[in-house]
N, C-alpha and C positions, 0 to 999 in steps of 0.2 A: 605704609608701614605695617608690617605683619606682626601679629601678636603670637607669643609662644603658646601652643596648645598641646597639652599632653594627651596621649592616647590612654586615657585613664577612666576607670569606672568612677562614677560620682561617689564622693565620700558620704557615708551614712549620716544624713542631716534630716532634721525634722521637717515634715511637709508644711506648706502654708496653711493658714486657717481655712481657706477655700479649697484649693486643689493644688497639685504639683504638676509641672510639665512632664510629659512622657519622655522627653529627651533632655539630657543635661546640656546646659549652655556652655560654650567654650569659655575658657578662662581669659580674662582681659586684665591687663596691668592697670587699666583705668578704673576697675571695679573696686568698690570698698565693701569690706565685710561689715555687717551690722553689729552694733555693740549694745550691750545692756548695762546702763550705768547704775541700775538699782541693785545689782548683785554686789554684796560686800566681799571684801578680801577674805574675811574670816569664814564666810559661807563657802567660798571656793576651796579654802584650805580644808574645811571639814569634809566636803564632798570628795576631794582628792584623796584624803586619808582613807575614806570608806572604800573607794575604788582600788586603792593600792593594796588594801587587805584582801580583797577578793577580785582577782583579774577576771574570773568567770562572769562576774556581774557586768563588767565592761563589755565582754564579748556578747553577752545576752542582749544588752541594750542596743549595741551596734547592729546586731542581727535583726532585732525587731524594727529599729528605725530604718534599716536598709530595705526591709520588705515593704515599708510604707512609701518609699520614694517612687514616684511615677503613678501612684494610685490616687484616684479622685476621692475627695471626701464626700461627694454627693451633692455639694452645694450648687454647682453649675447645672447638674441634671434636674435639680428641684425648681429651677427658675421657670416662670411662665414662658409659653412659646414665643410671645412677642419680644420678651427680654432676651431669650436665646438668639432670636434673629438679629437683635442689635449687637450681641456679643460676636456673632459670626461676621457682621458688617465691620466691626472694629478689627477683627483678625484680617479681613480683606485689605483694610487700609494699612495694617502693619506689614502685610506682604509687599504692598507697593513701596512702603518706606524701606523695606529690606532690599528691594531691587535698586533703589537710589543709593543706598549705602554701599552696595557692591560696586555700582558704577563709580562712586566716589573713590573707593579704594583702588580701582583700576586706573583712574585718572591720576591719583597720587603716585602710583607706581610708574606711570608713563612720565610724570613730571620728574621723579627721581632719576629715571634713566636719562632724561634730557639734560639735566644738570650734571649727572655723572660724566656724560660725554664732554662737558666743559671742564670738569675737574681733572680729567685724565691727562691732558698736557701738563698740568701743574705737578701731578704725581710723577710724570716722566722726568720733569726737570729736577724734582727732589731726588729721584733715584740716581740720576747722573751725577749730582753733587755729592751724595752720600758715598758713592762708589768711586769717586775721584776721576770721573770721565770729563768733568767740566767744572768750572768755578762759577760762583754766583756773580751776577752783574753788580756794578756799583750801586745801581738803583735799588736792587733787591737787598743788598747789605744795609744801605742807608735806611730803607723802610723797616728792616728788622731791628735796627739799633735804636729806633725811636722810643721803644718801650723799655729798653735796657737801662739799668743804673750803672754809673761809673764805678768800677771796682778799684778803690784807692789802694788796696793791698797789693795789687799786681804791678810790679815794677817793669821798667823798660827792659831790664836785663832778663827777667823771666819771659817776657814776650819775645825777645830776640832768640833765647835758647829754645823756646817752644817752636818757633817758626823754622829754626835751623834743623829740626829733626826731619823735616820734609815728609810729614805724615800724609798719606794718600787718603783723600776723602774724609769720612768720619768713622773711625773704627768702632765696631760693636754698636752701631747705631740702633739696629732693630732689637738686639738683645737688651740694651739699656732701656729702650722704650717699653718693651714687654715686661721687664722687671719692675717698672714703675706703675704698670696697670695691674691693680690689685688682683682681679680674678685670674689673670694669666700668671702673675708672679707666684701664686700658690701652686701652680702646676710645674714650674721649672725647678729641676733638681740641680745640684752641683755638677752631676755627670752630664746633664743636658747642655750646660753652658758651652762646652767645647764644640759641640755641633752647631749650636745657635750662633756662635761667633762668625760662622761662615754664611749666615743668612744675608742675602744680597738685597732682597726686596719682598714686600708683602703687598699684594694687590687683590682686587676682586673683580668679578664679572657678573652681570645679570644674565640669567637664563632666558631663553625665548618664552618659556612659561614662567609663572611665579616661582622664584627661587634665586639663589645666587651661589657663586663658586669663589672660594678663597684660594689664592695661589701663593705658595711660599717658594721663592726662588733661592737656590743655594749655589755658592761657589764650590769648587772641588774641595773635598774634605776626606778625612780618614774614616768616616763613619758609614756613609752610604753612597751609592752611585747615582741616585736620583738628582737631576738638575732642578726639577720642580716637584713639589708634593702638594696635591690639591685636596680640597674637601668641599663637597657640594651639598647644599641644603635644599631639600625639595618641599613643596607645599602641596596640599591636597587640591584636587580639581574644583571642589565645591567650596564656596565661601562659608565662613562660620557666622555665628550670631553677631550681628552688628556689621556684617560685610567684610570682616577681617579675613585675611588669608590664614589658613590653618596649617601649621607646621606638621609635616608628615614624617620625614626621616632624613638622615644624612648618610653620605657615602664618602669614604676617604681612599686615597691611593695606597697601594701596598708599597712599603718602604723596602728598598733593596739594600739590606744591611751588608756591610763587608764582614768577612769572617771574624767572629769574636767581638763585634762592635755594636751589637743590638742593645740599645739603651733601655728597651722596654722589658728586659729580663735580667735576672742576675743568677749567678751560680751558687748553689748551696752545697756545702760539703758535709758529709755525715759519715762517722765511723761505724762500721758493722763488724761484729765479732762472730766467727763461726763457732757454734756450740760444740762441735765435735773436735775440731783441730785447735780451737782457741786462737786462731789467727785473725788478725784484724785487716780490714781493707777500707779504703776511702771511696765513698760513692758520691758522685757529683750529680746534682739534679738542677735542671733549669726551671726557674719559677718566675712568674710575672712580677714586675716591680713598678713603682711609681715613676712616671716620666711624662714630660710634655708631649712626647711623640705618640702617646696613647690617644691623643686628640684626633689622630687620623684613623683610629679604629673605633668609631662611635658605637655606643650601645644600640642594640636592636629592640624594637618595641616588644613588650611582654606578650606571651601567648596565653591562651585560656588554660593550657595545661600546666603553666608555671605561675600559679596564683601566689605562692608563698614569696617569690622574689619580685612580684609585680611592683610593689611600692618602691623598692630600692631601685629597680630599673627605671621607673617613671621619674624619680628624682634625678637620676643620672641623665635621662633624656632631656629634662628641662635645663639642667646645668650645661649640658653639651650645646643645646640651642642658644643659651644665653651667652656662652663663650663666643660662639660664632657671631652673634649680634654685636658683642663688644668689639670684636676685631673689625667688623664691617662698619659699625656706626661711630666708634670711638678711636680705635688705634690707627686705622688707615687714614681717615680724614685729618687727624691732628697728631700725626706721629712725632713732629718736632716738639710739641707741647708735652708729650709723654716722655720724650728723651730728656728734656730739661727738667721735668717734674712739675712744670707749671700747671698741667692739667689736673693735678691732684687737688688743687685749690677749688676746683669746680666739681669735683667728684662727690656725689652723695653717698655717704657710708651707711650701710645697714647697721642695725643694732648689734649683729654678730661681730662686725668689724671693731666694735668698741669693747668686745669681751675681754681683751688683754689690758684694758686701761681701768684703773681704780680711781675713785674719787679721792682727792688728796685730803679733803676735810674728814671723810669717813675713816681714812687711814689714821689721821691724827687722833680721832675719837677712839679708834680701836686701840691705838698705842697707849692712850691715857687710861682706857678701861683695863687693858692688860696690866699696866703698871699698878693700878689700884688693886687688881685681883692678886698680883704677886705679893703686894704688901699685906693683903688680908690673909693669904696663904701662909706667909711667914709668921704672922701673928698667931694663927691657929697652930702652926707647927710648934711654936714656942710654948703654947698653953697645953696642947694635948700630946705633943711629941709624935704625932702622926699626921700625915697629909690627908685632909678631908676629901671625900669623893667629889669629883667635878661634875656639876650638873650639865646635862646635854644642852648645847647651844640651840637657841630658838631658830627655826627655819623661817626666814623672811622671804616674802614673795614681792616681787617688784610689779 
């Protein structure tokens, strides 16, 4: 399993008490950031307010800390010769460990490829059923019905009318599955759905070297002429810290859009008035817009000359890689569970995914406090005849 590695300069962090490594270690999803439990919330709030008042102070501190990264504190150099020799010996042992880690990752990849070859016939059977080329066997249906609950609301009449429609395969199978997968659903716009309804299959292939290719197969549609649109993820030749494969970059196919059907752009109209003749004209301009199909035009790693946009590009690179991993590791292997929505029960949501949900108890408390405030305000209005100034609400940190 490869870990997402961003081509990113290390964040300005404080060095260790002894020394700091000359090279930044690759990011691992298994790594945990250290925490300091003794820092109180009030202290953080006070510090944040100081930094907020003077952004230059933040920049200065970041610059100073950044200059310390990679520099030795002198502790190792001050050790006796014999101790230095032992430190070198431990480094030698660690190099042997790193070699074994790299071998382990290579064997894991070969094992993945071995079982992927066994999965492939099952994916082919799935595709044939989804697209109406064949029907599932009685044994497959019986096996699938074992975990299903009887739907008492469905009458025989409804079942008969549904079967009489003579629907071919499972319409909009992949579109429905993608819309249930949170990371993909956020990318799909209403305009995209028309094109994604013609999606016949999503599959993947391993490359000869570390990396993989995602293949999106489409039926004839009004949007583009491509039968397949692929995206390939490449890894660096050298293994990273811990033996993991390091993500390098991705490449996508060019989409051959039919005239006026490019979903990745929109037309803006703007009126212009001639200062001399006072006549107006309509100017049309093509501008980029949000679309799932931007997925096939992955961001490129930042260059040294483009430092200002580096952070934004790095975030987009990691998001792009994670989307590819989600399709490879989640959507393709368990497409039917995403289609039915059952996979959502096993999906771990990040804190950001809970951002739109409020605590009901907190809402009740807020409602009660608001009602009390309204009562107090009305009382003050009656006494003074004017509305008192509202105190600014306290900023709470979670």
